[in-house]
C-alpha positions as CSV (number, residue, x, y, z in Angstrom):
1,M,27.9,28.8,2.5
2,G,25.2,28.9,4.9
3,P,24.5,30.6,8.3
4,F,25.5,27.1,9.7
5,Q,28.3,25.5,8.9
6,V,30.2,22.6,10.5
7,S,33.7,21.1,10.1
8,A,35.5,18.5,11.2
9,A,39.0,18.4,13.1
10,A,41.5,16.3,15.3
11,G,38.5,14.9,18.1
12,S,36.0,17.3,17.3
13,L,33.3,18.8,15.1
14,R,33.3,22.7,15.0
15,L,29.6,24.3,14.6
16,A,29.7,27.9,13.2
17,N,26.8,29.7,13.8
18,T,26.4,32.9,11.5
19,S,22.7,33.7,11.8
20,T,21.0,36.0,14.1
21,T,18.6,33.1,16.1
22,A,20.2,29.7,18.0
23,V,20.3,26.8,16.1
24,Y,19.5,23.6,17.4
25,Y,21.1,20.6,16.4
26,I,21.7,16.6,17.1
27,V,24.6,14.4,15.7
28,I,24.5,11.1,15.1
29,E,27.6,8.7,14.1
30,S,26.3,7.9,10.4
31,E,25.6,3.8,10.8
32,T,23.3,4.5,14.2
33,A,21.4,6.9,12.3
34,T,19.7,4.4,10.6
35,L,18.8,2.6,13.4
36,I,17.5,5.1,15.7
37,D,14.4,7.2,15.4
38,W,14.5,10.5,17.2
39,V,12.2,13.9,17.4
40,P,13.9,17.2,17.1
41,C,14.1,18.8,21.0
42,T,11.7,21.9,21.4
43,T,12.7,22.9,24.4
44,P,15.1,25.8,24.4
45,S,16.1,25.2,28.2
46,T,17.2,21.9,27.5
47,C,18.4,21.6,23.7
48,V,21.7,21.4,22.5
49,H,22.2,24.7,20.6
50,V,24.6,27.3,19.1
51,E,24.0,30.6,20.4
52,P,23.6,33.5,17.5
53,Q,26.8,34.5,15.9
54,A,28.9,32.0,18.4
55,E,30.9,28.6,17.1
56,K,31.1,25.7,19.6
57,A,33.3,22.3,19.8
58,V,31.4,19.1,20.1
59,P,33.9,16.5,20.8
60,Y,33.6,13.6,19.2
61,G,32.7,11.5,22.3
62,D,29.4,13.7,22.4
63,I,28.2,12.0,18.9
64,I,25.3,9.6,19.5
65,G,26.7,6.3,18.7
66,Y,30.4,7.1,18.3
67,N,33.2,4.8,18.8
68,P,36.8,5.2,17.5
69,G,37.5,5.1,14.3
70,D,34.0,5.8,12.8
71,R,34.8,8.0,9.7
72,E,31.0,10.3,9.1
73,A,28.2,11.4,11.6
74,I,24.9,12.9,10.7
75,L,24.1,16.4,11.6
76,Y,20.6,17.3,11.7
77,W,20.0,21.1,12.8
78,W,17.0,23.7,12.9
79,H,15.8,26.9,14.5
80,L,12.4,26.9,16.9
81,V,9.5,28.8,15.8
82,P,6.3,29.4,17.2
83,G,3.7,26.9,16.4
84,P,0.1,26.4,18.0
85,A,-1.0,26.9,21.7
86,D,2.1,29.2,22.1
87,A,4.4,26.0,21.8
88,L,7.6,25.8,20.0
89,E,8.3,23.7,17.0
90,A,10.9,23.2,14.7
91,D,10.9,25.3,11.6
92,S,12.5,22.3,9.2
93,I,15.2,20.0,9.6
94,R,18.3,20.5,7.3
95,V,20.9,17.7,7.2
96,V,24.4,17.6,6.9
97,R,26.9,14.6,6.5
98,V,30.3,15.4,7.7
99,G,33.3,13.2,7.9
100,L,35.4,12.9,10.8
101,G,38.6,14.0,10.6
102,P,41.8,11.9,11.5
103,G,42.6,11.0,14.8
104,A,39.1,10.6,15.8
């Protein structure tokens, strides 16, 4: 178990951040993920995230490309760190495949 965990329940994903820094993320239905080209959000005020030591529920309907009956999503997550010229950047992109629970 790491500092950021995801689990599926009927109708939503549960994201748990046990780290001391915010975790930024995007969740994409697995087939849709092969079709889109995305970049990590680096503007804290507009990026979806989970605060340190917090949990968040993500309804299946908020998963990019989700349709009822889909069985898998991909969660991409990162931390923001200082980059060149005082800009923020993703430290590295981590990937977690998650099966979507019954009742999807």
